[in-house]
Backbone as CSV, one residue per row, in Angstrom:
resi,resn,N_x,N_y,N_z,CA_x,CA_y,CA_z,C_x,C_y,C_z
1,MET,-108.303,-15.625,-8.290,-107.404,-16.906,-8.364,-106.200,-16.432,-8.708
2,CYS,-105.231,-17.034,-9.393,-103.839,-16.724,-9.568,-103.426,-15.721,-10.604
3,ARG,-102.424,-14.869,-10.298,-102.235,-13.676,-11.243,-100.690,-13.711,-11.433
4,ALA,-100.129,-13.114,-12.548,-98.852,-12.942,-13.059,-97.988,-14.162,-12.656
5,ARG,-96.795,-13.919,-12.000,-95.884,-15.159,-11.898,-96.414,-16.360,-11.261
6,SER,-97.594,-15.943,-10.188,-98.134,-17.145,-9.372,-98.810,-18.120,-10.254
7,GLU,-99.144,-17.683,-11.680,-100.065,-18.542,-12.312,-99.357,-19.923,-12.688
8,PHE,-97.985,-19.931,-12.715,-97.174,-21.212,-12.814,-97.499,-22.058,-11.676
9,TRP,-97.579,-21.290,-10.472,-97.458,-22.004,-9.061,-99.053,-22.575,-8.890
10,CYS,-99.971,-22.167,-9.635,-101.206,-22.761,-9.599,-101.588,-23.655,-10.656
11,ALA,-100.902,-23.605,-11.601,-100.969,-24.849,-12.688,-100.319,-25.922,-12.432
12,TRP,-99.102,-25.663,-11.677,-98.240,-26.677,-11.267,-99.016,-28.031,-10.687
13,PRO,-99.700,-27.724,-9.626,-100.439,-28.852,-8.766,-101.253,-29.651,-9.906
14,MET,-101.826,-29.073,-10.937,-102.739,-29.825,-11.962,-101.941,-30.570,-12.618
15,CYS,-100.740,-29.997,-13.187,-99.654,-30.919,-13.758,-99.180,-32.124,-12.998
16,CYS,-99.104,-32.014,-11.725,-98.617,-33.112,-10.843,-99.909,-34.144,-10.761
17,ARG,-101.099,-33.585,-10.446,-102.120,-34.472,-10.474,-102.307,-35.425,-11.652
18,ALA,-102.151,-34.604,-12.968,-102.229,-35.412,-14.142,-101.134,-36.458,-14.163
19,VAL,-100.024,-36.322,-13.926,-98.932,-37.381,-13.875,-99.327,-38.471,-12.960
20,GLN,-99.837,-38.043,-11.600,-100.280,-38.998,-10.815,-101.427,-39.837,-11.219
21,ILE,-102.457,-39.322,-11.834,-103.497,-40.054,-12.378,-102.993,-40.977,-13.375
22,THR,-102.140,-40.539,-14.385,-101.435,-41.513,-15.367,-100.827,-42.583,-14.808
23,ILE,-100.079,-42.347,-13.721,-99.252,-43.416,-13.119,-100.360,-44.456,-12.501
24,ASP,-101.438,-44.079,-11.724,-102.439,-44.707,-11.214,-103.099,-45.693,-12.204
25,ILE,-103.452,-45.004,-13.247,-104.060,-45.711,-14.323,-103.255,-46.892,-15.106
26,LYS,-101.978,-46.298,-15.223,-101.122,-47.373,-15.818,-100.932,-48.469,-15.092
27,ASN,-100.889,-48.432,-13.704,-100.754,-49.478,-12.906,-102.012,-50.413,-12.657
28,LYS,-103.069,-50.064,-13.424,-104.341,-50.996,-13.316,-104.303,-52.190,-14.049
29,GLU,-105.050,-53.024,-13.892,-104.945,-54.176,-14.553,-105.675,-53.809,-15.882
30,GLY,-105.287,-54.163,-17.298,-105.663,-53.813,-18.469,-105.311,-52.603,-18.964
31,ALA,-104.580,-51.552,-18.235,-104.020,-50.463,-18.895,-102.768,-50.881,-19.719
32,GLY,-102.351,-51.963,-19.378,-101.163,-52.352,-20.168,-99.836,-51.515,-20.363
33,PRO,-98.862,-51.911,-20.683,-97.620,-51.092,-20.836,-97.398,-50.350,-22.051
34,LYS,-98.346,-50.704,-23.020,-98.330,-50.013,-24.269,-99.320,-48.758,-24.271
35,LEU,-98.995,-47.639,-25.011,-99.641,-46.524,-25.109,-101.148,-46.979,-25.792
36,LYS,-101.140,-47.777,-26.676,-102.454,-48.087,-27.309,-103.274,-48.504,-26.154
37,ASP,-102.681,-49.621,-25.163,-103.402,-50.140,-24.341,-104.111,-49.122,-23.260
38,PHE,-103.281,-48.291,-22.927,-103.526,-47.294,-21.983,-104.668,-46.376,-22.509
39,LYS,-104.575,-45.985,-23.813,-105.815,-45.220,-24.362,-106.976,-45.799,-24.445
40,ALA,-106.881,-47.128,-24.686,-108.276,-48.119,-25.064,-108.693,-48.095,-23.437
41,TYR,-107.932,-48.041,-22.540,-108.303,-48.236,-21.091,-109.014,-47.004,-20.713
42,VAL,-108.522,-45.966,-21.043,-108.983,-44.480,-20.733,-110.547,-44.212,-21.485
43,ASP,-110.308,-44.521,-22.812,-111.591,-44.408,-23.604,-112.697,-45.306,-23.115
44,SER,-112.412,-46.416,-22.672,-113.529,-47.403,-22.328,-114.011,-47.347,-20.870
45,THR,-113.187,-46.620,-19.936,-113.433,-46.578,-18.549,-113.767,-44.975,-18.223
46,GLU,-114.589,-44.827,-17.247,-114.904,-43.687,-16.721,-114.033,-43.451,-15.615
47,VAL,-113.042,-42.520,-15.576,-112.228,-42.224,-14.482,-112.562,-40.837,-13.898
48,PRO,-113.148,-40.916,-12.625,-113.527,-39.466,-12.129,-112.426,-38.680,-11.850
49,GLU,-111.088,-39.127,-11.508,-109.906,-38.234,-11.275,-109.947,-37.260,-12.600
50,ILE,-109.999,-37.939,-13.687,-109.911,-36.973,-14.944,-111.002,-36.066,-15.269
51,LYS,-112.065,-36.408,-14.840,-113.269,-35.628,-14.753,-112.960,-34.273,-13.848
52,ALA,-112.628,-34.739,-12.751,-112.452,-33.556,-11.658,-111.022,-32.703,-12.233
53,LEU,-110.096,-33.346,-12.474,-109.002,-32.522,-13.035,-109.370,-31.669,-14.215
54,LYS,-110.143,-32.169,-15.118,-110.647,-31.247,-16.445,-111.498,-30.361,-15.793
55,ALA,-112.377,-30.247,-14.855,-113.146,-29.252,-14.505,-112.249,-28.223,-13.839
56,ASP,-111.216,-28.672,-12.997,-110.346,-27.640,-12.362,-109.592,-26.855,-13.370
57,VAL,-109.140,-27.498,-14.533,-108.329,-26.895,-15.535,-109.174,-25.880,-16.182
58,GLU,-110.258,-26.383,-16.573,-111.289,-25.404,-17.169,-111.741,-24.068,-16.351
59,LYS,-111.796,-24.415,-15.082,-112.084,-23.129,-14.173,-110.726,-22.271,-14.143
60,PHE,-109.626,-22.763,-14.068,-108.472,-22.051,-14.145,-108.334,-21.180,-15.450
61,ALA,-108.673,-21.743,-16.386,-108.395,-21.198,-17.696,-109.462,-20.108,-17.982
62,MET,-110.517,-20.086,-17.457,-111.680,-19.140,-17.550,-111.090,-17.799,-17.222
63,ASP,-110.042,-17.604,-16.271,-109.547,-16.460,-15.810,-108.708,-15.770,-16.984
64,PHE,-108.329,-16.291,-17.961,-107.621,-15.754,-18.963,-108.333,-15.386,-20.270
65,PRO,-108.089,-14.317,-21.108,-108.856,-14.112,-22.261,-108.677,-14.924,-23.339
66,THR,-109.421,-15.294,-24.252,-109.289,-15.960,-25.446,-108.367,-15.285,-26.449
67,ILE,-107.396,-15.857,-26.847,-106.501,-15.113,-27.720,-107.170,-14.893,-28.996
68,GLY,-106.921,-13.663,-29.566,-107.568,-13.237,-30.813,-109.178,-13.082,-30.960
69,PHE,-109.571,-12.720,-29.430,-111.047,-12.522,-29.352,-111.193,-11.428,-28.409
70,GLU,-111.808,-10.373,-28.899,-111.983,-9.115,-28.093,-113.507,-8.957,-27.692
71,LYS,-113.795,-8.899,-26.501,-115.206,-8.884,-26.033,-115.994,-7.613,-26.540
72,GLY,-115.083,-6.378,-26.642,-115.708,-5.147,-27.120,-116.269,-5.161,-28.628
73,GLU,-115.441,-6.031,-29.401,-115.826,-6.414,-30.877,-116.865,-7.350,-31.344
74,MET,-117.532,-7.985,-30.179,-118.467,-8.850,-30.414,-119.768,-8.281,-31.178
75,ARG,-120.301,-9.184,-31.818,-121.329,-8.751,-32.901,-122.511,-8.986,-31.863
76,TYR,-122.829,-10.152,-31.319,-123.797,-10.367,-30.375,-123.298,-10.125,-28.835
77,LYS,-123.900,-9.370,-28.299,-123.526,-9.112,-26.818,-124.074,-9.967,-25.788
78,ASP,-125.144,-10.752,-25.962,-125.759,-11.498,-25.001,-125.279,-13.019,-25.089
């Protein structure tokens, strides 16, 4: 996937998608102008775009090591 300086350019489209998804949801009936209405709508409605974005972000994040976690120091290797 992406490395070094180009990692920003790989993450940028995901940020843009998140903003566009938010705008699209906000414009739907019931999402309301207030944050509490928006949160209630997202919590009560399954939004496939959010699921797809979450999967893409998780896939992207798998390329990075976990901070404070060294694979060589694992107690259980399996």
